N, CA, C and O atoms as a GROMACS GRO file, in nm:
protein
  468
    1UNK      N    1  -2.341  -1.772   0.633
    1UNK     CA    2  -2.290  -1.666   0.548
    1UNK      C    3  -2.400  -1.603   0.464
    1UNK      O    4  -2.399  -1.483   0.439
    2UNK      N    5  -2.497  -1.685   0.420
    2UNK     CA    6  -2.605  -1.630   0.339
    2UNK      C    7  -2.692  -1.533   0.418
    2UNK      O    8  -2.743  -1.436   0.362
    3UNK      N    9  -2.709  -1.559   0.546
    3UNK     CA   10  -2.789  -1.470   0.629
    3UNK      C   11  -2.722  -1.333   0.641
    3UNK      O   12  -2.789  -1.230   0.637
    4UNK      N   13  -2.591  -1.334   0.655
    4UNK     CA   14  -2.516  -1.207   0.665
    4UNK      C   15  -2.530  -1.128   0.536
    4UNK      O   16  -2.553  -1.007   0.539
    5UNK      N   17  -2.517  -1.196   0.422
    5UNK     CA   18  -2.532  -1.128   0.293
    5UNK      C   19  -2.671  -1.072   0.275
    5UNK      O   20  -2.688  -0.962   0.222
    6UNK      N   21  -2.772  -1.146   0.320
    6UNK     CA   22  -2.910  -1.099   0.310
    6UNK      C   23  -2.931  -0.973   0.394
    6UNK      O   24  -2.994  -0.878   0.349
    7UNK      N   25  -2.879  -0.974   0.515
    7UNK     CA   26  -2.895  -0.859   0.604
    7UNK      C   27  -2.823  -0.736   0.549
    7UNK      O   28  -2.879  -0.626   0.550
    8UNK      N   29  -2.700  -0.753   0.502
    8UNK     CA   30  -2.627  -0.639   0.447
    8UNK      C   31  -2.692  -0.588   0.320
    8UNK      O   32  -2.692  -0.467   0.295
    9UNK      N   33  -2.749  -0.676   0.239
    9UNK     CA   34  -2.818  -0.632   0.118
    9UNK      C   35  -2.941  -0.547   0.151
    9UNK      O   36  -2.974  -0.454   0.078
   10UNK      N   37  -3.010  -0.581   0.262
   10UNK     CA   38  -3.126  -0.503   0.303
   10UNK      C   39  -3.086  -0.368   0.361
   10UNK      O   40  -3.154  -0.268   0.339
   11UNK      N   41  -2.974  -0.364   0.436
   11UNK     CA   42  -2.934  -0.242   0.504
   11UNK      C   43  -2.864  -0.142   0.412
   11UNK      O   44  -2.879  -0.021   0.428
   12UNK      N   45  -2.787  -0.192   0.317
   12UNK     CA   46  -2.707  -0.104   0.232
   12UNK      C   47  -2.777  -0.084   0.098
   12UNK      O   48  -2.814  -0.180   0.031
   13UNK      N   49  -2.795   0.043   0.062
   13UNK     CA   50  -2.855   0.074  -0.068
   13UNK      C   51  -2.748   0.064  -0.176
   13UNK      O   52  -2.640   0.121  -0.162
   14UNK      N   53  -2.778  -0.009  -0.282
   14UNK     CA   54  -2.685  -0.016  -0.394
   14UNK      C   55  -2.744   0.060  -0.511
   14UNK      O   56  -2.863   0.051  -0.540
   15UNK      N   57  -2.659   0.136  -0.578
   15UNK     CA   58  -2.702   0.215  -0.693
   15UNK      C   59  -2.656   0.148  -0.821
   15UNK      O   60  -2.561   0.069  -0.820
   16UNK      N   61  -2.721   0.179  -0.930
   16UNK     CA   62  -2.680   0.125  -1.060
   16UNK      C   63  -2.578   0.217  -1.122
   16UNK      O   64  -2.612   0.324  -1.174
   17UNK      N   65  -2.452   0.177  -1.117
   17UNK     CA   66  -2.345   0.252  -1.179
   17UNK      C   67  -2.315   0.192  -1.315
   17UNK      O   68  -2.349   0.077  -1.340
   18UNK      N   69  -2.252   0.267  -1.405
   18UNK     CA   70  -2.216   0.210  -1.535
   18UNK      C   71  -2.109   0.102  -1.518
   18UNK      O   72  -2.035   0.101  -1.420
   19UNK      N   73  -2.103   0.012  -1.614
   19UNK     CA   74  -2.003  -0.095  -1.611
   19UNK      C   75  -1.865  -0.035  -1.635
   19UNK      O   76  -1.846   0.040  -1.730
   20UNK      N   77  -1.770  -0.067  -1.549
   20UNK     CA   78  -1.632  -0.025  -1.568
   20UNK      C   79  -1.541  -0.125  -1.501
   20UNK      O   80  -1.583  -0.200  -1.412
   21UNK      N   81  -1.416  -0.127  -1.543
   21UNK     CA   82  -1.320  -0.220  -1.487
   21UNK      C   83  -1.180  -0.163  -1.493
   21UNK      O   84  -1.162  -0.044  -1.518
   22UNK      N   85  -1.082  -0.247  -1.470
   22UNK     CA   86  -0.942  -0.204  -1.469
   22UNK      C   87  -0.905  -0.150  -1.606
   22UNK      O   88  -0.940  -0.208  -1.709
   23UNK      N   89  -0.833  -0.038  -1.606
   23UNK     CA   90  -0.789   0.024  -1.730
   23UNK      C   91  -0.880   0.135  -1.779
   23UNK      O   92  -0.839   0.213  -1.865
   24UNK      N   93  -1.002   0.143  -1.728
   24UNK     CA   94  -1.095   0.247  -1.769
   24UNK      C   95  -1.063   0.377  -1.697
   24UNK      O   96  -1.024   0.377  -1.580
   25UNK      N   97  -1.080   0.489  -1.768
   25UNK     CA   98  -1.064   0.620  -1.707
   25UNK      C   99  -1.201   0.669  -1.664
   25UNK      O  100  -1.292   0.681  -1.746
   26UNK      N  101  -1.216   0.696  -1.536
   26UNK     CA  102  -1.346   0.736  -1.482
   26UNK      C  103  -1.334   0.865  -1.402
   26UNK      O  104  -1.226   0.900  -1.353
   27UNK      N  105  -1.446   0.935  -1.390
   27UNK     CA  106  -1.457   1.052  -1.304
   27UNK      C  107  -1.559   1.020  -1.196
   27UNK      O  108  -1.675   0.991  -1.224
   28UNK      N  109  -1.514   1.027  -1.071
   28UNK     CA  110  -1.602   1.001  -0.956
   28UNK      C  111  -1.628   1.134  -0.888
   28UNK      O  112  -1.535   1.205  -0.850
   29UNK      N  113  -1.756   1.168  -0.871
   29UNK     CA  114  -1.794   1.290  -0.802
   29UNK      C  115  -1.837   1.252  -0.660
   29UNK      O  116  -1.925   1.167  -0.641
   30UNK      N  117  -1.774   1.317  -0.562
   30UNK     CA  118  -1.797   1.282  -0.421
   30UNK      C  119  -1.853   1.403  -0.348
   30UNK      O  120  -1.817   1.517  -0.375
   31UNK      N  121  -1.944   1.375  -0.252
   31UNK     CA  122  -1.995   1.480  -0.164
   31UNK      C  123  -1.898   1.494  -0.047
   31UNK      O  124  -1.865   1.395   0.019
   32UNK      N  125  -1.854   1.616  -0.023
   32UNK     CA  126  -1.762   1.642   0.089
   32UNK      C  127  -1.828   1.741   0.184
   32UNK      O  128  -1.876   1.846   0.142
   33UNK      N  129  -1.831   1.704   0.313
   33UNK     CA  130  -1.888   1.792   0.415
   33UNK      C  131  -1.775   1.867   0.484
   33UNK      O  132  -1.678   1.807   0.532
   34UNK      N  133  -1.789   1.999   0.488
   34UNK     CA  134  -1.692   2.083   0.560
   34UNK      C  135  -1.773   2.170   0.654
   34UNK      O  136  -1.830   2.271   0.613
   35UNK      N  137  -1.778   2.131   0.779
   35UNK     CA  138  -1.861   2.203   0.877
   35UNK      C  139  -2.007   2.181   0.845
   35UNK      O  140  -2.055   2.067   0.842
   36UNK      N  141  -2.078   2.290   0.822
   36UNK     CA  142  -2.220   2.278   0.787
   36UNK      C  143  -2.241   2.282   0.636
   36UNK      O  144  -2.352   2.259   0.587
   37UNK      N  145  -2.135   2.311   0.561
   37UNK     CA  146  -2.145   2.320   0.416
   37UNK      C  147  -2.118   2.185   0.351
   37UNK      O  148  -2.050   2.099   0.407
   38UNK      N  149  -2.172   2.169   0.231
   38UNK     CA  150  -2.152   2.047   0.154
   38UNK      C  151  -2.116   2.087   0.012
   38UNK      O  152  -2.179   2.175  -0.046
   39UNK      N  153  -2.014   2.021  -0.045
   39UNK     CA  154  -1.975   2.052  -0.182
   39UNK      C  155  -1.942   1.923  -0.256
   39UNK      O  156  -1.925   1.817  -0.196
   40UNK      N  157  -1.934   1.934  -0.389
   40UNK     CA  158  -1.900   1.819  -0.473
   40UNK      C  159  -1.757   1.833  -0.524
   40UNK      O  160  -1.714   1.942  -0.561
   41UNK      N  161  -1.685   1.723  -0.524
   41UNK     CA  162  -1.548   1.722  -0.573
   41UNK      C  163  -1.532   1.606  -0.670
   41UNK      O  164  -1.574   1.494  -0.642
   42UNK      N  165  -1.469   1.634  -0.785
   42UNK     CA  166  -1.448   1.531  -0.887
   42UNK      C  167  -1.306   1.475  -0.875
   42UNK      O  168  -1.211   1.549  -0.849
   43UNK      N  169  -1.294   1.345  -0.893
   43UNK     CA  170  -1.164   1.277  -0.891
   43UNK      C  171  -1.157   1.192  -1.017
   43UNK      O  172  -1.232   1.095  -1.030
   44UNK      N  173  -1.068   1.228  -1.110
   44UNK     CA  174  -1.058   1.157  -1.237
   44UNK      C  175  -0.926   1.084  -1.245
   44UNK      O  176  -0.821   1.139  -1.215
   45UNK      N  177  -0.933   0.957  -1.286
   45UNK     CA  178  -0.812   0.878  -1.299
   45UNK      C  179  -0.842   0.742  -1.360
   45UNK      O  180  -0.954   0.715  -1.405
   46UNK      N  181  -0.740   0.656  -1.359
   46UNK     CA  182  -0.750   0.522  -1.416
   46UNK      C  183  -0.786   0.423  -1.307
   46UNK      O  184  -0.728   0.427  -1.198
   47UNK      N  185  -0.880   0.336  -1.335
   47UNK     CA  186  -0.918   0.232  -1.239
   47UNK      C  187  -0.807   0.127  -1.238
   47UNK      O  188  -0.777   0.067  -1.341
   48UNK      N  189  -0.748   0.107  -1.122
   48UNK     CA  190  -0.640   0.008  -1.107
   48UNK      C  191  -0.696  -0.128  -1.072
   48UNK      O  192  -0.645  -0.230  -1.120
   49UNK      N  193  -0.801  -0.131  -0.990
   49UNK     CA  194  -0.858  -0.260  -0.949
   49UNK      C  195  -1.001  -0.242  -0.901
   49UNK      O  196  -1.042  -0.134  -0.860
   50UNK      N  197  -1.076  -0.351  -0.907
   50UNK     CA  198  -1.204  -0.364  -0.839
   50UNK      C  199  -1.194  -0.487  -0.753
   50UNK      O  200  -1.143  -0.590  -0.797
   51UNK      N  201  -1.240  -0.478  -0.631
   51UNK     CA  202  -1.232  -0.595  -0.542
   51UNK      C  203  -1.355  -0.603  -0.455
   51UNK      O  204  -1.425  -0.504  -0.434
   52UNK      N  205  -1.379  -0.724  -0.402
   52UNK     CA  206  -1.494  -0.746  -0.317
   52UNK      C  207  -1.619  -0.774  -0.399
   52UNK      O  208  -1.615  -0.779  -0.522
   53UNK      N  209  -1.729  -0.793  -0.328
   53UNK     CA  210  -1.856  -0.818  -0.396
   53UNK      C  211  -1.969  -0.768  -0.309
   53UNK      O  212  -1.956  -0.758  -0.187
   54UNK      N  213  -2.079  -0.736  -0.373
   54UNK     CA  214  -2.197  -0.691  -0.299
   54UNK      C  215  -2.176  -0.557  -0.232
   54UNK      O  216  -2.129  -0.462  -0.294
   55UNK      N  217  -2.211  -0.549  -0.105
   55UNK     CA  218  -2.205  -0.423  -0.031
   55UNK      C  219  -2.062  -0.381   0.002
   55UNK      O  220  -2.036  -0.264   0.027
   56UNK      N  221  -1.970  -0.476   0.002
   56UNK     CA  222  -1.831  -0.444   0.040
   56UNK      C  223  -1.741  -0.422  -0.080
   56UNK      O  224  -1.619  -0.416  -0.064
   57UNK      N  225  -1.796  -0.409  -0.201
   57UNK     CA  226  -1.713  -0.392  -0.320
   57UNK      C  227  -1.649  -0.254  -0.322
   57UNK      O  228  -1.714  -0.154  -0.291
   58UNK      N  229  -1.522  -0.248  -0.359
   58UNK     CA  230  -1.449  -0.123  -0.370
   58UNK      C  231  -1.374  -0.118  -0.502
   58UNK      O  232  -1.353  -0.221  -0.567
   59UNK      N  233  -1.333   0.002  -0.541
   59UNK     CA  234  -1.247   0.018  -0.658
   59UNK      C  235  -1.144   0.126  -0.628
   59UNK      O  236  -1.170   0.221  -0.554
   60UNK      N  237  -1.025   0.109  -0.687
   60UNK     CA  238  -0.913   0.200  -0.664
   60UNK      C  239  -0.886   0.279  -0.791
   60UNK      O  240  -0.879   0.222  -0.900
   61UNK      N  241  -0.872   0.411  -0.777
   61UNK     CA  242  -0.843   0.498  -0.890
   61UNK      C  243  -0.708   0.565  -0.866
   61UNK      O  244  -0.677   0.606  -0.754
   62UNK      N  245  -0.629   0.574  -0.972
   62UNK     CA  246  -0.497   0.638  -0.965
   62UNK      C  247  -0.490   0.752  -1.064
   62UNK      O  248  -0.534   0.739  -1.179
   63UNK      N  249  -0.436   0.865  -1.019
   63UNK     CA  250  -0.412   0.978  -1.108
   63UNK      C  251  -0.280   1.043  -1.073
   63UNK      O  252  -0.227   1.023  -0.964
   64UNK      N  253  -0.227   1.119  -1.166
   64UNK     CA  254  -0.104   1.193  -1.143
   64UNK      C  255  -0.141   1.338  -1.112
   64UNK      O  256  -0.210   1.403  -1.190
   65UNK      N  257  -0.094   1.388  -0.998
   65UNK     CA  258  -0.119   1.526  -0.957
   65UNK      C  259   0.015   1.592  -0.929
   65UNK      O  260   0.083   1.558  -0.832
   66UNK      N  261   0.053   1.686  -1.013
   66UNK     CA  262   0.181   1.759  -1.001
   66UNK      C  263   0.300   1.664  -1.000
   66UNK      O  264   0.395   1.684  -0.924
   67UNK      N  265   0.295   1.560  -1.081
   67UNK     CA  266   0.404   1.465  -1.091
   67UNK      C  267   0.407   1.359  -0.982
   67UNK      O  268   0.497   1.276  -0.978
   68UNK      N  269   0.308   1.362  -0.894
   68UNK     CA  270   0.301   1.265  -0.785
   68UNK      C  271   0.178   1.177  -0.807
   68UNK      O  272   0.070   1.228  -0.836
   69UNK      N  273   0.195   1.046  -0.794
   69UNK     CA  274   0.082   0.954  -0.810
   69UNK      C  275  -0.008   0.957  -0.688
   69UNK      O  276   0.039   0.945  -0.575
   70UNK      N  277  -0.138   0.972  -0.712
   70UNK     CA  278  -0.235   0.976  -0.604
   70UNK      C  279  -0.336   0.863  -0.628
   70UNK      O  280  -0.396   0.855  -0.735
   71UNK      N  281  -0.355   0.778  -0.528
   71UNK     CA  282  -0.452   0.670  -0.537
   71UNK      C  283  -0.560   0.690  -0.432
   71UNK      O  284  -0.533   0.735  -0.320
   72UNK      N  285  -0.681   0.655  -0.470
   72UNK     CA  286  -0.792   0.670  -0.376
   72UNK      C  287  -0.884   0.550  -0.392
   72UNK      O  288  -0.913   0.507  -0.504
   73UNK      N  289  -0.930   0.497  -0.280
   73UNK     CA  290  -1.018   0.380  -0.279
   73UNK      C  291  -1.160   0.426  -0.248
   73UNK      O  292  -1.183   0.498  -0.150
   74UNK      N  293  -1.253   0.385  -0.334
   74UNK     CA  294  -1.393   0.422  -0.317
   74UNK      C  295  -1.478   0.298  -0.296
   74UNK      O  296  -1.466   0.203  -0.374
   75UNK      N  297  -1.563   0.295  -0.195
   75UNK     CA  298  -1.662   0.187  -0.185
   75UNK      C  299  -1.773   0.211  -0.289
   75UNK      O  300  -1.819   0.324  -0.305
   76UNK      N  301  -1.815   0.107  -0.358
   76UNK     CA  302  -1.918   0.121  -0.462
   76UNK      C  303  -2.050   0.164  -0.401
   76UNK      O  304  -2.122   0.243  -0.461
   77UNK      N  305  -2.082   0.115  -0.283
   77UNK     CA  306  -2.212   0.144  -0.222
   77UNK      C  307  -2.207   0.260  -0.123
   77UNK      O  308  -2.296   0.273  -0.038
   78UNK      N  309  -2.105   0.345  -0.132
   78UNK     CA  310  -2.092   0.458  -0.040
   78UNK      C  311  -2.196   0.565  -0.071
   78UNK      O  312  -2.217   0.599  -0.188
   79UNK      N  313  -2.263   0.620   0.031
   79UNK     CA  314  -2.360   0.727   0.006
   79UNK      C  315  -2.293   0.859  -0.035
   79UNK      O  316  -2.360   0.947  -0.088
   80UNK      N  317  -2.163   0.874  -0.010
   80UNK     CA  318  -2.094   0.997  -0.048
   80UNK      C  319  -2.058   1.002  -0.196
   80UNK      O  320  -2.027   1.108  -0.248
   81UNK      N  321  -2.061   0.887  -0.264
   81UNK     CA  322  -2.035   0.885  -0.408
   81UNK      C  323  -2.161   0.932  -0.479
   81UNK      O  324  -2.265   0.866  -0.476
   82UNK      N  325  -2.149   1.046  -0.543
   82UNK     CA  326  -2.264   1.109  -0.609
   82UNK      C  327  -2.284   1.055  -0.751
   82UNK      O  328  -2.396   1.026  -0.792
   83UNK      N  329  -2.171   1.044  -0.826
   83UNK     CA  330  -2.182   1.007  -0.966
   83UNK      C  331  -2.053   0.941  -1.012
   83UNK      O  332  -1.945   0.978  -0.967
   84UNK      N  333  -2.064   0.843  -1.102
   84UNK     CA  334  -1.948   0.780  -1.165
   84UNK      C  335  -1.968   0.788  -1.316
   84UNK      O  336  -2.067   0.738  -1.369
   85UNK      N  337  -1.874   0.853  -1.384
   85UNK     CA  338  -1.878   0.865  -1.529
   85UNK      C  339  -1.760   0.790  -1.589
   85UNK      O  340  -1.648   0.802  -1.540
   86UNK      N  341  -1.784   0.712  -1.693
   86UNK     CA  342  -1.676   0.645  -1.764
   86UNK      C  343  -1.635   0.734  -1.879
   86UNK      O  344  -1.713   0.758  -1.971
   87UNK      N  345  -1.510   0.785  -1.875
   87UNK     CA  346  -1.461   0.874  -1.979
   87UNK      C  347  -1.402   0.798  -2.097
   87UNK      O  348  -1.428   0.830  -2.213
   88UNK      N  349  -1.321   0.696  -2.066
   88UNK     CA  350  -1.255   0.616  -2.170
   88UNK      C  351  -1.252   0.471  -2.126
   88UNK      O  352  -1.238   0.441  -2.008
   89UNK      N  353  -1.267   0.382  -2.221
   89UNK     CA  354  -1.253   0.239  -2.195
   89UNK      C  355  -1.111   0.199  -2.231
   89UNK      O  356  -1.064   0.226  -2.341
   90UNK      N  357  -1.043   0.134  -2.138
   90UNK     CA  358  -0.905   0.093  -2.162
   90UNK      C  359  -0.895  -0.056  -2.187
   90UNK      O  360  -0.974  -0.135  -2.134
   91UNK      N  361  -0.797  -0.095  -2.269
   91UNK     CA  362  -0.775  -0.237  -2.298
   91UNK      C  363  -0.652  -0.283  -2.222
   91UNK      O  364  -0.540  -0.245  -2.256
   92UNK      N  365  -0.672  -0.364  -2.119
   92UNK     CA  366  -0.563  -0.420  -2.040
   92UNK      C  367  -0.583  -0.570  -2.030
   92UNK      O  368  -0.692  -0.621  -2.054
   93UNK      N  369  -0.476  -0.640  -1.993
   93UNK     CA  370  -0.482  -0.785  -1.988
   93UNK      C  371  -0.477  -0.839  -1.846
   93UNK      O  372  -0.458  -0.958  -1.825
   94UNK      N  373  -0.494  -0.751  -1.750
   94UNK     CA  374  -0.492  -0.790  -1.609
   94UNK      C  375  -0.614  -0.732  -1.539
   94UNK      O  376  -0.668  -0.630  -1.582
   95UNK      N  377  -0.658  -0.796  -1.432
   95UNK     CA  378  -0.769  -0.743  -1.353
   95UNK      C  379  -0.720  -0.637  -1.255
   95UNK      O  380  -0.796  -0.549  -1.216
   96UNK      N  381  -0.593  -0.645  -1.217
   96UNK     CA  382  -0.532  -0.548  -1.126
   96UNK      C  383  -0.403  -0.500  -1.188
   96UNK      O  384  -0.308  -0.577  -1.203
   97UNK      N  385  -0.399  -0.374  -1.224
   97UNK     CA  386  -0.285  -0.322  -1.301
   97UNK      C  387  -0.192  -0.239  -1.213
   97UNK      O  388  -0.173  -0.120  -1.235
   98UNK      N  389  -0.135  -0.305  -1.113
   98UNK     CA  390  -0.043  -0.237  -1.021
   98UNK      C  391   0.088  -0.200  -1.088
   98UNK      O  392   0.162  -0.118  -1.035
   99UNK      N  393   0.119  -0.259  -1.203
   99UNK     CA  394   0.243  -0.226  -1.273
   99UNK      C  395   0.244  -0.081  -1.318
   99UNK      O  396   0.349  -0.028  -1.352
  100UNK      N  397   0.129  -0.016  -1.320
  100UNK     CA  398   0.121   0.125  -1.358
  100UNK      C  399   0.191   0.215  -1.258
  100UNK      O  400   0.231   0.326  -1.292
  101UNK      N  401   0.206   0.168  -1.134
  101UNK     CA  402   0.269   0.249  -1.029
  101UNK      C  403   0.414   0.282  -1.060
  101UNK      O  404   0.461   0.390  -1.027
  102UNK      N  405   0.486   0.190  -1.124
  102UNK     CA  406   0.627   0.212  -1.153
  102UNK      C  407   0.648   0.288  -1.283
  102UNK      O  408   0.761   0.326  -1.315
  103UNK      N  409   0.542   0.310  -1.359
  103UNK     CA  410   0.557   0.369  -1.492
  103UNK      C  411   0.510   0.514  -1.494
  103UNK      O  412   0.416   0.552  -1.424
  104UNK      N  413   0.577   0.593  -1.577
  104UNK     CA  414   0.538   0.732  -1.598
  104UNK      C  415   0.550   0.762  -1.747
  104UNK      O  416   0.618   0.690  -1.820
  105UNK      N  417   0.486   0.868  -1.789
  105UNK     CA  418   0.498   0.911  -1.928
  105UNK      C  419   0.432   0.817  -2.027
  105UNK      O  420   0.323   0.766  -2.002
  106UNK      N  421   0.501   0.794  -2.140
  106UNK     CA  422   0.442   0.714  -2.247
  106UNK      C  423   0.424   0.568  -2.209
  106UNK      O  424   0.332   0.503  -2.259
  107UNK      N  425   0.509   0.515  -2.124
  107UNK     CA  426   0.497   0.374  -2.086
  107UNK      C  427   0.376   0.349  -1.996
  107UNK      O  428   0.335   0.234  -1.977
  108UNK      N  429   0.318   0.456  -1.940
  108UNK     CA  430   0.201   0.441  -1.854
  108UNK      C  431   0.070   0.455  -1.931
  108UNK      O  432  -0.038   0.454  -1.872
  109UNK      N  433   0.081   0.469  -2.063
  109UNK     CA  434  -0.041   0.483  -2.144
  109UNK      C  435  -0.115   0.351  -2.154
  109UNK      O  436  -0.054   0.244  -2.149
  110UNK      N  437  -0.246   0.360  -2.167
  110UNK     CA  438  -0.331   0.242  -2.184
  110UNK      C  439  -0.403   0.256  -2.316
  110UNK      O  440  -0.459   0.361  -2.346
  111UNK      N  441  -0.401   0.150  -2.395
  111UNK     CA  442  -0.469   0.152  -2.524
  111UNK      C  443  -0.619   0.164  -2.503
  111UNK      O  444  -0.675   0.109  -2.407
  112UNK      N  445  -0.684   0.237  -2.593
  112UNK     CA  446  -0.829   0.254  -2.582
  112UNK      C  447  -0.900   0.135  -2.644
  112UNK      O  448  -0.861   0.085  -2.750
  113UNK      N  449  -1.004   0.090  -2.576
  113UNK     CA  450  -1.080  -0.025  -2.624
  113UNK      C  451  -1.188   0.025  -2.721
  113UNK      O  452  -1.269   0.111  -2.687
  114UNK      N  453  -1.186  -0.030  -2.840
  114UNK     CA  454  -1.286   0.005  -2.941
  114UNK      C  455  -1.402  -0.092  -2.929
  114UNK      O  456  -1.382  -0.213  -2.921
  115UNK      N  457  -1.521  -0.039  -2.928
  115UNK     CA  458  -1.639  -0.124  -2.919
  115UNK      C  459  -1.679  -0.171  -3.057
  115UNK      O  460  -1.685  -0.091  -3.151
  116UNK      N  461  -1.706  -0.299  -3.072
  116UNK     CA  462  -1.747  -0.356  -3.201
  116UNK      C  463  -1.887  -0.310  -3.236
  116UNK      O  464  -1.976  -0.305  -3.151
  117UNK      N  465  -1.905  -0.278  -3.364
  117UNK     CA  466  -2.037  -0.233  -3.409
  117UNK      C  467  -2.108  -0.340  -3.485
  117UNK      O  468  -2.221  -0.319  -3.531
   0.00000   0.00000   0.00000
């Protein structure tokens, strides 16, 4: 198993992204290819989970679009991920907050985490 991890670590480039976890509101900017053109698209939402480790690590973001919940899974080491910005730090008591799927409105709010000075 260690040999496989070593090989994948050499083949896959990992970037230094800011620290974020479940409950944080982030904006992920992705490169999208349409024919010969390339453009950037931003996807902003709440991080529901982070899973995996190393080159296979992924995170799921959920947002509400026109009253419909939209979830998208991003690989951390994907070359199409251009930028990850942490907009708000959320305070949650779970590593995976799937209970957010059943909630809308005020019950779907997440308390903001205050950093100690």
